[in-house]
C-alpha positions in Angstrom: 0.2 0.0 0.1 2.9 2.4 0.9 4.4 2.2 -2.7 1.1 2.7 -4.2 0.5 6.0 -2.3 4.4 6.8 -3.0 3.7 6.5 -6.7 0.4 8.5 -6.5 2.3 11.4 -4.7 5.2 11.2 -7.4 2.6 11.5 -10.2 1.1 14.5 -8.7 4.3 16.4 -8.3 5.4 15.6 -11.9 1.9 16.2 -13.3 2.2 19.9 -11.5 5.7 20.6 -12.9 4.0 19.7 -16.5 6.3 16.9 -17.0 5.3 13.6 -18.9 6.9 10.5 -17.5 9.1 10.5 -20.3 10.1 13.9 -19.4 11.0 12.9 -15.9 12.9 9.6 -16.9 14.9 11.6 -19.1 15.9 14.0 -16.6 16.9 11.2 -14.3 18.8 8.8 -16.8 16.1 5.7 -16.4 13.7 4.4 -18.9 10.2 5.4 -19.0 9.0 2.0 -17.4 11.0 2.7 -14.1 8.8 5.8 -13.7 5.7 4.1 -14.7 6.4 1.1 -12.1 7.2 3.9 -9.6 3.8 5.4 -10.2 1.9 2.4 -10.5 3.1 1.5 -6.9 5.0 -1.4 -8.1 8.1 -0.7 -6.3 10.2 2.4 -4.7 13.3 4.0 -5.7 16.4 3.2 -3.9 18.0 6.3 -1.9 20.2 7.8 -4.6 17.1 7.8 -7.3 14.8 9.1 -4.5 16.9 12.3 -4.1 17.3 12.4 -7.8 13.5 12.1 -7.9 12.9 14.7 -5.4 15.1 17.4 -6.7 13.4 16.8 -10.5 10.3 17.2 -8.8 11.3 20.5 -6.9 11.5 19.0 -3.7 13.6 17.6 -1.4 13.9 13.8 -0.2 12.7 14.8 3.2 10.0 17.0 2.0 8.9 14.3 -0.3 8.8 11.3 2.5 6.9 13.8 4.5 4.2 14.4 1.7 4.0 10.6 1.2 3.8 9.8 4.9 0.8 12.4 5.3 -1.0 10.9 2.3 -0.4 7.4 3.7 -2.0 8.4 7.0 -4.7 9.7 5.1 -5.3 6.7 3.2 -5.1 4.7 6.2 -7.5 6.6 8.0 -10.0 6.8 5.2 -9.8 2.5 5.0 -10.3 2.5 8.7 
């Protein structure tokens, strides 16, 4: 469930910056399928890619983690 929430937050931030998955992938030097997997909740980036991802999305790794934690908490509350 956490990976799915993480992916949704990443997708929302990417869209706010006006980037496609392909744009973001090119910035990060990864394949578009890697971004698709992250946004689809099928995996989490390692710390190195996470830092690059956060930077490309105009935030820090700590801020990204806080956004994800907040969204995850809201998701858990809604499910309860």
